[in-house]
N, C-alpha and C positions, 0 to 999 in steps of 0.2 A: 306355371302362369307366363311366362317368355316363350317359350316354343307356340304357345297356342297365336299367341302377339303376332309375334313375327310371322306365323302363319298367314294371317291377315293380312298382312302387308304385302307379301310375295304372291301371296295368291290374287288379289287387285292387279300387280302388273303382271303375272303369268295371264289373267283374262284377257286384261289389256293386249297382250302382245300377241292373243288369238284371235281378236276380234273380236269380244265377248265384253261389246259396251255395257249391255245392262246388267251381267253376270258378277261382272266388276261394282260399276253401283250397287249390285244385290248386298254389299257386301259395306254399303257406306250406311251413314245417319240421314235423316230427312233435312239437316241441316247442315249438311256435307258442304261444305267448302272447299278449293280447290283456290291456292294463291301463288303465282309465277312473281318471283323476285325479279324490278328494274322498274324502270319510270316506264308509262306508260305513251308517254308522248314520245320516250326514244327507244322503245324496243314493244314491240307491239304487239305481243303476247302475255305486257306483261300485266297485271290486276289480281284482282277477286271474283271467283267461279263462282257459283250456287250450281247444283244438278246440268241445269238445262242449257245453262251458258259457258260447263265443263264439256260438256259434249258439242258444243259450236267449234266451243275451241279446239276438240282432239281433230277437226272436221277441216279446220285450217292448217292446223301441223301434217294432217292427212294429205291437205295439197301441197303443200309441202315439200313432203319427203313420200315420193309415190309407193316404193317398196317399204317403207312403213320404217321406224327405226328399231335399232339391236342393241337392246338393254343386255348391259352383265352389272347384276349385281354385285359388288366385288366386297361387301362388309355390311352386316346388318351391329345397329346395338339397339336392347332395348329393355324396357321396364314394364311397370302395368296400367301407364294411361301415355305413352310413346315410342314409337319406335322413332330413329333415323338409318334412315338406308343409303351409300356411297353408291353411285354405280357411273358406268361408262357406258354414254350412248354416243355411237357411229350412225350414218346414214349417206345416204345420196340424196341429194336435192333435187328438186325438178328440172333444174340449167344444170346437172353435173357436177355441181360443186360435192364437196368431200364435207360431212358435219360429222365435230367431233370432239364429244365435250363430256367432262368429267361434271358429273353431278348430288344435289345431294340433294335427299328428302325430308320434309323430318312429318310424321304422320304422327298427328292429336285421335289416341284414343276412348271411345266410350263403352262401356259393357262387350269391347270385343267388336267394336264396328268403327270403323272408319268415320271421324266426328267432322276434319282437318287436313290438309294436305298441303305445307309449304314445301315450296320448289327452289334450290338456288343452282345458280347455273351463270356461265360466261356467256351474258345476255351480250356483251359485243359481237363474239363471233354468231352464237344465234340469231340476230338482228341481220346478221348479213346472209343466213339460208331462209329464215322465215317472211314468210308474206304478210305483210299489215296485212 
């Protein structure tokens, strides 16, 4: 069962990377949430997003990283209900600054679908790159 679950989270990232946001969201439950670590007053992307606000947040990320992020999955650990993905994310910001961050994503799974994701990253570096 672990391989099936790993396929769900990595397929989610594959679809996002291809610009297929509807396809990525098709892998989620109706009550899907995405949480970005940090304090909202100090890091503009921090907070909890439902489906609609998640899409809006992705658009904000896209404005900050016009060529898109390059996500290299470096580690995957899974059980029946959770998957933890470590990734190295690089990009060039709209202002030409290099973005280079290590991230951890914790996926909560429900019936083979993604119910919630918690994203952990260097928020100080990210705040230097992402427009509020």
